[in-house]
N, C-alpha and C positions, 0 to 999 in steps of 0.2 A: 502494498498499500504506500501511496505517495501522499504528501501532504506539503502545502506551502509555510516555507518557514513563516515564523510569526513577527511581521514586518509590517509598517504602514504599508496596504497594497492600495491607496488611491492614486490616482492618476494626475502625475503634478507637469506633464511635458505640457508645452505651450501649444495654442491652441488659435494662435493669432491668424489674420486672414494672409499673412504673408507664406510664400511659398516656404515649406520648411528646408527644401534644398537650395534656395537663395541665403537662407541663413546658414546654413552648411559651409557654402562656399566663403561669405563672408568672415567667419570665423576663423576658418581652416586658412583663409588669406593672409590673416594677422600671424597665426600660429605658424605658419610656414617662413613667414618675414624673420621671426624670431631664431626659429630653428636654424635656417640657412646661416645666421650669425655665427653661429656656434663653430663653425667648420670652416666658413668663408674667408676666414683671415689666418688663416693656418699657412696658406703658400706664401703670402704678403708679407711674413716675419722679415724676412731679410731686407725687403725694400723699406719697411718701416724703420729697421734698425737702423740703415744707411741714411735714410731721410733725416731721421730724428737725433743722429749723433749717438745711438747706444748699442751696446754690444749683443751679441746674439743671446747669452743667455738671459740680459734686461729684456728683452722684446719678447721673452715668452710669458710673460706677467701681462702681455696682453689678451692672451688666452686665459689665463689664471685668474686673472681679477674679475673677468667676465663669468665665468665657473662659479666663482665663490660667492657673488652676489646674486646669481641666478639660482644657484642649490639653496640659500637661505630663504628665498622668497617662495620657493615651490611648496613646500609643505604648510606654510600658512597662508596661502592664498585663502583658504576656505574661513579663516579668520577672519581676514581682509571684506570677504563678500559680506559677513554678518555685521561688521562696522558699515560699510560704504553702500551695501547692495552691490548685486554682480554686474550689472551694466554700468553704473559708474566706476567699480574698481577696473574692469576690463577697457572703459573708454582712459583712465589715468594710466595705466599701463602702456596703452597705446601711445599716448602723449608723450610720457615720459621717455620710450623707447625712440620715438621717431626724434625728439628735440634732443636726445643724447648722442644719436647717429650725427646730426650735423654737427655736434660738438667734436667727435671722435672724427670727423671729416677735415675740421679747422684746425685740429690740434697742432700746436707750435713745438710741444715738448713732448718727450716721453710721459712726466710727470701728471701734464694735462690730460694725455691721452688716457692714462690709466685710472685718474678720476671719472672720465667720461663713461669708460668702459663697465666702471663698478655701477655708474647710474643706468646705463643701460642694460646691465645684467638683471639689476633689479626691476625694472619697468619689463624686461621681456620675462621675469620669471612667473609673471601672473599670465600670460598669455597661452602658454600651452594649457594648463588646468582650465582655465576659464573656457576655453575654445571646446574643450572635451565635455566639459560639466553642462554648457550651452545645448550640445546635442545631446547628451543623455536626458536634458528636459525638454527639448524640443520635438524627439521623436520617441514613440511608444517604446516598450521594452523591444517588442518582437522586432523592431525596426531598427535598432540600435546597432546592430552589426554593419549593416548598411552604410549608416552615418558614418560609423568608425572607419570604414573602409577609405571615406576621403580623408578623414583624420590622419589616417595613416601616411598619407602621402607626404604630411609635413613630418611626421616623426621619423620615418625611414627611409625614405626618398631624398628629401633635402639635406641630408648631412653627406650623402653620395655625390650628389651634383655640386655642393658649396665649393670643395677645392677646386673643382673643373673651371666653376663661374669665377671663383675667386682669382686662379692664375690667367684667366682669358682677360680680365677687367686689369689685372695688375698690369700685364705685359704690353698691353694695347692702349691703357690709359694710364692711370696711377691708382698706388694702393687708397687714396683718400676716395676711391668712386665705388668701392665694396660696402662704403657707410653711406655715401650720398644716395644711393639706389634706394634705401630705406624710404626716403623721404616721399616720394609719391605714393609708393605703396601704402606707407602709413597714413597720410592723408585721405585718401579713397578708403583705406577700412574704418577709419574714423567716421568719416560722414556716414558710409554704409551700417556700422555699428549704432550711431546714432539714430538713424531713420529707420531701422529695421528691427532691432534686438529691445526686447521688452522681460523684465524679471517675472516669473511664473507668480502664481499667488501666494505660495508658500515663504517666498521670500518679502514681497510686499507687504505680509504681515509682520514681519521683522521689523519692517522700519519704525523709528523711534525708540524701539528695544537698545539701551546703550550695553556694550560688552565691555567688562573689565580688561584693562591693558595689563596683560600679562608679562611685565617685565623682567621677571625671574625667567621664565621660560624662554622669552624672546633671547635673552641674556646667553642663555646654557645652548639654544639652538645656532646662534650666530657663531658663537665660540668652536662649539662641537663641529657643526658642518663645515665652518671655514676652515679649521685645521685639517680635517680630514680631506678636502678637496685639495690645500696646498700640499699633504704630504703625499696625497696621491700622485699629484702633478710633477712633483720634483724629487720622490722617493728615487728612482733608478738614476735621475742625474747626481743625487747626491749619495748614493751608495746605500740607501735604505738605512739600515739601523746602526750602519757606521758611520752615520753622521749623528751629532749630538742635536741638531735642527729638527731632524726627523724624528728622533726619540722623545724630544720633547713636544712636537707636535701629536705625536701618537698618545702620550700621554694626557694631553689636554683633549682630544677628540674622545678617547674610551670614557674618560671621568665625564666630562660634560654630555656624552651623548646617554650614558646610563643614567647620570643624574636627572636629563631632562624627561626620559621615559617615567623613571619613578615619581618625579615630580608632577607631572602633568596626568598621571593614572589618577590622581585624587584630587584635580582641580575640578569646579564645578562647570568652568568656561575655559578650556585647555585652549592654548593657541595653537598646540597639536592634539588633534583628536586622536591619541596611539591606541584609546580604546574601542576604535575600529578592528585591532588586530585579533580582537576577541573572537571575530566572526571568522572561523576557519577557511572558508572560502574565499575571504578577502585576504588573508594572509597569505593563503597559497599563491593567488593571482598576483600578488605583489612579488613574491620571489620569483616566479614565471617571468612579469615585467623586469625585475631587475638582471635577470639571466639575458633576455630581450636585449636589453640596451648593452650589457658584458661583450656578447658574443657578435651582435651587429656592429658595433663600433670598433671589437678587437679585428674584425674581418675587414672593415673598412679600413684600417691603419696597414694590415699585413699584405695586402694586394698590392696596392700602388707603392709601398716600401719596396717590396720585393722587386716590381718591374723596373723602377729608377735606380735603387742601389745595386741590382746584380744583373739586369737585364739592360741596363743603358739606357731606358726608356726617357723620352721628356716628359716633363709634370702634363702635358697637353695630351701626348698618346696614352699614359696612363689613365687620365681622366676620361677618356673615350671607353677604354675597359670596364671602367666604374659606371658611366652614365648609360650604357648600353642595357647594364643588370638594372639600375634603377627604372630604366623607360617599361623593360619587362615587367617589373614588379607593379608598374602604374597601371598595368593594363590589367594585372590578376587580382588587384585588391577589390574592384567591384565583385567579381567572381566570388571570390571567398565570402563578401559581404551578404551575397545571395545566399551560399552555404550555410551563414549561421542562421539563416531561416529554417534549413533543413534538417541539422545533423547538430546533435550535442556539442556545443564549446569544447567541453574535454576531449571529445573524439577528436574534433578538428588540431586541436592543440598537440594532440600525442603524436597525430599525422605529420605535422608540421615539424615536431622535434627527433621524430623517427627519420624523417627526409634531412632535416638539417644534419642528424649523427651520421647519414652515409654520404653527403655530400662533403662533409669536414675528412672522414674519413679515407674519400676519394681523392682529398687535395694532397695527402700524404703520400698519394702513390703517384700523383702527376705531377707534383712541385717539381721542377728540375732546372738546369741551367740551359737546358734546350728547350724550353717551353715556348710555343710559338705564341702570336698575337692573338690568331682565332682561339687557341687553345685556351689562352687565359682569359679570353671574353667570355668563352661556354662555361668555364670553370665558375667564374666569377656570377655568370646568371643562375646556376647551380647552385651556388652558396646562399645567394642572395631570395630567390624563390619561396623557399621555406618558412620565410620570417612572415608573410602576409598570414600565414595558416596559423601563425602562433599570435601575432601582434593584436589582429583584431578579436579573435576568440577570447583572449586575456582580457582584454579590455573591457571587452562586454559582461565577462566574468566576474569581474572587481565588483561591478554594482549589483548582482545578484543577491536577494536578501537581503541588502542595506537601504533602511530607510529612507526614500526619496531626498528628505530635507539634509541627508549628508551626503548628496550628489558632489557638492564644492570641495568638501575637504575630501572625498575620495578622489577626485580628480588631481588634487594635488600631493596626495600621497602617493598615486600611482605613478604619475609623473616625476616626482623626486625619486622614487626608488628605480626607474629607468635611467635617469639622469645620474644617479651615482652609478648605477650599472656601468655603466659607458665610460665613467672615468676608472672603475676598476677595472674593468675589462682593457681597457687602454694601456695602463699602466702593469698589468699582468703580462700582456703580450711583449711589451717591451722589455721588463725584467727577463722574460724567458728566452727570448731573442738574444740578448747579451750574454747570459749565462751560460746558455747552450751552445751559443758559437765558440766562446771560450772552450768550452769540455772539448768540443768535436775538433777544434784546431789543435789543441794538446794531443789529442788520439791519433790526427792524422800526421803529426808533425812525429811520434814515437815512431810509427811505422817507415817513417823515411829521412832517417839520421844517415850521417855519413860512414855509418857501418855497415847501411845496407848497400850492397854490390849493385843492384837494380837503380835504386837512385841515384848513386854516384855516377852511374854509367849513362842514365838519363840527362843528368846535369852535365855532364864532361860534352855529351852529343849536341845540345843546345849551345853550350859556351862556343863550340867550335863553329856551330852552323852560322853565329852571330859573328864571330870573327871572320868568317869568309864573306860576311856581308860588309865589311871594312872596320869592325872595332877591333882594338886592341885587346889582346888575349886575357890582360886584367879586367880590363872593364865589360869583355864580354863574359867574365865568370861571374862577376857582380850582377849584369844585367839578367844572366841566366838564374842565379839565385833569387832575384826581384821577383822574376816573372812566376817561379816557382811558389814563392811565399804568396804573392796575389792570388795564384790558383788555389792553393790551400784555405786561405782567406775565404773565397768565394764558397768553396764546396763546403767550407765548414757552416757558414752564413745560411746555405741552402737546407744543410739538414738541420739547423736550428728552425726554420721555418717548419720543416716536416715536423719536428717535435712539437711545435706551437700548434699546429693544425690538429695533430693527434689530441692534446689537453683540451681543444675545443669540443672536439669529436666527442670525449667522454664526458664533457659538461653537458654537453647537448642529450646525450643518452641517459644520465642523471634525470637531467628535467624531464625526458619522456617517461619515466616511471612516476616523477611528481605529478605529471598532470591528470593521473588516475585518481589524485586525491581531492579534485575539485568533485564539488556534488553534481547529481545528474540534473540539467535543465529540460524544460519542455522549449525546443526551439521556437515555437510559433506564439511563446510568451516568455520574451527573453529574460524577465526579472523572477520566474517561478522556479524556484529549484525545492528539491525534495530533500528529505531529512536523511537520506544514507544514501 
């Protein structure tokens, strides 16, 4: 026997005269603009550093500063909705994001640019969860999967095309235009939100009810999440726990985040509604979304880095490989949205994780230094297609069995978990690549030492070949050794990429098992879940 979970089951989705799909396009446009900015500046860092007189290490704070402020706002966006109303908060976020984009573009120093990026990240932090919450309230539960398929374009397609677009703009114009392009998009989105979006009745009923400002909760959140984001971003660069700076950040992050959960659990009006995690379905969906962020961003880092550092691809050519996969996913998402109305969410999610496990394992067999452009493109497509089957049903499952008035808090926490997952995934693969490259390089050198007659014969043959080409014998011997070392480094790096894809395959396999922990749902009544 199945029974609906005891949660308020009244309809809160908007019934305005505006076409709900028009609303979906408008809110997704604003969210797309924000997600694009998380990756569009990556390839422009050398240009920014050179133009503003900063070092390469200093320029990376352009990314870190944005991510920190963005991560702090995400989980408390639901609280801001209670304070300001969702439409007003959404419009404020668009205004702040758009104006700060202008400030980023006119920045005359690195310090001013970092300040503008902090403000931009804070404004952008509310755009993703508000877009998702508006979709959840605009569409009835049985159609949320279709709506979230459009939102999926912003969440998992934008990060893939961001570096390609950013590289093209920087090469053909100037790095400042990667920020200026937000101005017309932001103004259009602001006008359309003002004209088309209205708060549902349950939010209008909250107007006039003042919420207590939770200063302690906000301080713990800002310190904990800020420290976590910085240590994830700088960990490999500073040799992780070999650095006192990273150790200090770790202690701050662990202490503050544990204290935040304990403190907020007993607050009547918490700034972060951690009690939502008592719902097992919600907690499982958040773990799945965390891993979606981790694996999608990790694979987005791996492929272009492999193609550029080992295969000699230009940023533009590597970007074409990434964009091809994004275009395929763009066509796939509406299909997955339709499937959510016919199949249980956990079955679609399980299929997605199983397919992702297989493609990541396939990557360990196909990645080598002879990989062609076509093979790389198809491999990236295979890696990306399963994400649509995971992202959309997981987003839908997060709302199942949760009271509708909690939709804003749900959206904030789900997007927060995905964003933190992306930071963890990027840090994880960067560290694995560095450590495993060192390991494989040591093992390869052990096999080809001066006492190995085959190695010595190969080295002498190459040296004599270079000498016949016009080099002196001492220079030819040095050049032969240098070429051998470069070959060893390339082979070690390729083996490290294989190891990294294997780790991602194992993680995806574990998520396949976890997906069955989600409760059964009625696909035709998206929010209805069974008790077993």
